[in-house]
C-alpha positions in Angstrom: 0.2 -0.1 0.1 1.3 3.5 -1.0 1.2 6.8 0.9 -1.0 8.0 -1.9 -3.7 5.5 -1.5 -3.7 5.5 2.3 -4.3 9.3 2.1 -2.9 12.2 4.5 -5.2 11.3 7.7 -4.9 7.6 7.2 -1.3 8.0 7.3 -1.1 10.0 10.2 -3.5 7.5 12.2 -0.8 4.8 11.3 1.9 6.7 12.3 0.6 8.0 15.5 -0.7 4.4 16.4 3.0 3.6 16.5 4.2 6.1 18.9 4.7 6.0 22.7 4.1 8.7 25.2 7.0 10.0 27.4 6.9 11.2 30.9 7.0 15.0 30.0 4.1 14.8 27.4 0.9 16.0 28.8 -1.0 16.3 25.3 0.2 14.4 22.3 -0.6 13.9 18.6 -4.4 15.0 17.8 -4.7 18.4 18.6 -3.6 21.9 16.8 -0.3 21.6 19.1 1.3 19.3 21.8 1.6 20.3 25.4 4.9 19.3 26.8 5.9 20.0 30.5 9.1 22.1 31.3 10.0 22.1 34.8 12.9 24.5 34.1 11.3 28.0 32.9 13.3 27.6 29.6 13.0 25.4 27.0 15.9 24.1 24.7 15.1 23.8 21.0 17.0 22.3 17.8 16.1 21.2 14.6 17.6 19.3 11.7 16.6 17.9 8.4 17.5 14.8 6.4 17.0 14.9 2.7 16.8 11.6 0.5 19.5 11.1 -1.6 21.8 14.0 0.4 21.8 12.7 4.0 20.6 9.1 3.7 20.1 6.5 0.8 17.3 4.0 0.9 19.3 1.6 -0.8 22.0 1.7 1.8 19.8 2.1 5.2 16.4 0.6 6.2 13.7 3.1 6.9 13.9 2.4 10.9 17.5 3.2 10.7 16.7 6.4 9.1 14.5 7.3 11.9 17.2 6.6 14.5 19.7 8.7 12.5 17.0 11.5 12.1 16.3 11.3 15.9 19.8 10.9 17.0 20.8 14.3 15.4 18.4 16.5 17.0 18.3 14.6 20.2 22.5 15.1 20.5 21.9 18.7 19.9 20.2 19.0 23.2 22.3 17.0 25.2 25.3 19.0 23.9 23.6 22.0 25.8 23.8 20.0 28.8 19.9 19.6 28.6 17.7 16.3 28.9 15.8 15.8 25.9 12.0 15.9 26.3 9.9 15.8 23.0 10.4 15.5 19.0 8.3 17.2 16.6 8.3 15.5 13.0 7.7 16.8 9.5 7.6 14.5 6.8 7.4 15.4 3.2 7.0 12.2 1.4 6.3 10.9 -2.4 2.7 9.6 -3.0 4.3 6.2 -4.3 6.1 5.8 -1.1 4.9 2.5 0.9 3.2 3.0 3.9 5.4 0.3 5.5 8.8 2.4 4.9 6.9 5.5 6.7 5.6 3.1 9.8 9.3 1.8 10.1 10.9 5.4 10.1 8.4 6.2 12.7 9.3 3.3 14.6 12.9 4.2 14.4 12.3 7.8 15.7 10.3 6.7 18.3 12.9 4.0 19.7 15.7 6.4 19.6 13.8 9.1 21.6 12.9 6.6 24.1 16.6 6.0 25.0 16.7 9.5 26.4 13.0 9.5 27.9 11.5 11.7 25.3 8.7 11.0 22.8 7.3 12.1 19.7 4.6 14.4 20.4 3.4 16.0 16.9 4.4 17.0 13.4 3.3 17.3 9.8 3.0 15.4 6.7 3.1 16.6 3.1 3.6 15.2 -0.2 6.7 16.2 -2.0 8.6 14.2 -5.0 11.9 14.8 -2.6 11.5 12.3 0.5 12.4 14.7 3.5 12.2 14.3 7.3 12.7 17.2 9.4 12.9 16.8 13.1 12.6 19.5 15.9 13.6 18.6 19.9 13.1 20.1 22.8 14.7 19.6 26.1 14.9 20.7 29.7 18.0 22.2 31.3 16.9 21.0 34.9 17.8 24.3 36.6 21.2 24.2 35.1 22.8 27.0 32.9 23.2 25.9 29.3 26.7 24.8 28.2 27.3 27.3 25.2 30.2 27.0 22.7 31.6 30.4 23.7 32.6 29.6 27.3 36.0 27.7 26.6 39.1 29.2 28.4 43.1 29.3 28.1 44.1 26.3 30.4 41.2 23.9 30.0 41.2 20.7 28.9 39.5 19.3 25.8 37.7 15.8 26.4 35.6 13.3 24.3 33.3 11.0 24.9 31.6 8.6 22.3 32.9 7.2 18.8 34.7 9.2 16.2 35.4 8.1 12.5 33.1 5.1 12.7 30.2 6.5 10.6 32.4 8.4 8.2 34.5 5.0 7.7 31.0 3.2 7.2 29.9 5.9 4.6 33.5 5.3 2.5 32.9 1.3 2.6 29.0 1.8 1.5 30.3 4.2 -1.3 32.8 2.0 -2.5 30.2 -0.8 -2.8 30.9 -2.8 -0.2 28.5 -3.7 2.8 31.3 -4.8 5.5 33.0 -4.7 8.2 29.4 -4.5 9.6 30.5 -2.7 12.9 31.3 0.5 10.5 28.6 0.2 8.3 26.1 -0.1 10.8 27.7 2.8 12.6 26.8 4.9 9.5 23.3 3.8 9.7 22.6 4.1 13.3 24.7 6.2 15.5 25.5 5.6 19.1 25.3 8.9 20.6 26.3 9.2 24.6 23.1 11.2 25.7 23.4 11.2 29.4 27.1 12.5 29.3 25.8 15.9 28.2 23.9 16.7 31.4 26.6 14.8 33.1 29.2 17.2 31.6 27.3 20.2 32.9 27.1 18.9 36.3 30.9 18.4 36.1 31.3 22.2 35.0 32.1 21.9 31.6 32.6 25.7 30.0 31.8 24.7 26.4 30.3 21.7 24.4 29.3 20.7 21.2 28.4 17.6 19.6 30.3 16.1 16.4 28.0 15.8 13.5 30.1 17.8 10.6 33.6 16.7 11.8 35.8 16.9 14.8 37.9 20.0 13.4 35.0 21.6 11.8 32.8 21.5 14.8 35.3 22.5 17.5 36.3 25.4 15.2 33.2 26.8 16.2 33.9 26.6 19.8 37.4 28.1 18.9 35.7 30.9 17.1 33.1 31.7 19.6 35.1 31.4 22.4 38.0 33.6 21.0 40.9 30.7 21.9 43.0 28.3 20.0 42.2 24.4 20.6 45.0 22.1 20.1 44.4 18.4 19.9 47.1 15.7 20.6 47.4 13.3 17.6 48.3 10.1 19.6 45.3 10.7 22.0 43.4 9.0 19.3 43.7 5.3 18.6 42.6 3.8 15.5 40.4 0.6 15.8 42.1 -2.6 14.1 39.1 -2.7 11.6 39.2 1.0 10.9 42.8 0.7 10.3 42.6 -2.4 7.9 39.6 -1.0 6.0 41.6 2.1 5.6 44.5 0.3 4.2 42.7 -1.8 1.8 40.9 1.5 0.5 43.9 3.6 0.5 42.4 5.8 3.0 44.2 7.9 6.1 42.2 6.5 8.8 43.0 9.9 10.6 40.8 11.8 7.7 37.8 10.0 9.2 38.7 10.6 13.0 39.4 14.3 12.2 36.8 15.2 9.3 34.3 12.6 9.6 30.7 13.3 10.9 27.7 11.6 11.9 28.8 10.0 15.2 27.2 12.5 17.4 30.2 12.1 19.9 30.1 15.1 22.5 33.2 17.1 22.8 33.4 19.6 26.0 36.2 21.9 27.7 36.6 21.6 31.2 38.8 23.7 33.9 42.0 22.0 34.6 41.9 19.7 37.5 38.4 18.6 37.0 38.0 14.9 37.5 37.2 13.3 34.5 35.1 10.0 34.4 36.5 7.1 32.7 34.2 7.7 29.6 35.7 10.8 28.7 39.1 10.9 27.0 41.4 13.9 27.1 42.3 14.8 23.7 43.8 18.2 24.1 43.9 21.7 25.5 42.7 25.1 25.0 45.2 28.0 24.6 45.1 31.8 24.1 45.5 33.2 20.8 45.1 36.3 18.5 43.6 34.0 15.8 41.0 31.3 16.9 41.8 28.0 15.3 42.1 24.0 15.9 45.6 22.6 15.6 47.0 19.1 15.8 50.3 18.9 17.8 50.2 22.7 17.4 50.5 22.7 13.7 47.8 23.7 11.2 45.8 20.5 9.7 46.2 20.3 6.0 43.0 18.6 4.7 39.5 18.4 4.8 38.0 19.6 8.1 34.4 18.3 8.0 31.2 18.4 5.9 29.9 21.5 4.5 26.1 21.6 3.0 26.9 23.5 0.3 30.5 22.2 -0.9 30.5 20.1 -3.8 
């Protein structure tokens, strides 16, 4: 059965029937708008969009995986502010000849990823379009804490990472070369593993700045450097290349550090902390913040030569 044959309201009914309700949802789908509780007087909000053929390919990923990716991209942004995700709003633009089952599986993936954080899908919109597009807006609660912004890094701070880097980018390279293994890398591209809880934990630890790595470590950390007016220097030796990633890089003729430094979509979190902060074991110290007249990100005190990350308008 196709979307066109089911109709707008039939499709909405099928999708909403698959969605759960999180603890912050006071009124979910069915009215003109949802009602979400916010214990804090502030609401953290972020949005992202995935376009078929640009951000995902249906011959590479199942619908449920696309759902996980779409939700993760937004939930990670909320966590990077030091907030707890509470709700998602989803807008779908779908071709009329798309199978209803694909949309249902997409909804399953979005709902499952949201549930990992205690959030739920509370509403959205559906429209016909020749291009399949998934737009998600995430909401979050700061729980009384100050938001962790990009502009707070200070000279002397340590730079630390939690989560995986390079896996999704390596998986993309594997898929683009026509292969489907190793599974750990391909699966990482299809469905990220985001350390959501580490965001609020970092805020409690006193993180001075934080960002999720969606476009590439160097590109995203450069946003922090520019916003804070500092130089962020990373230590290459801090990054250990996993054996499978190293083997694939060798087979494909790729420098694996390109995936680590410039690859996105893993949604690891990187934060800066005051010196002497007791770091939990899951956080890996990868560098330090320095004063400087020209904000930049360097590696072993040298400029990095090569691509630094994803740019939506770069060919």
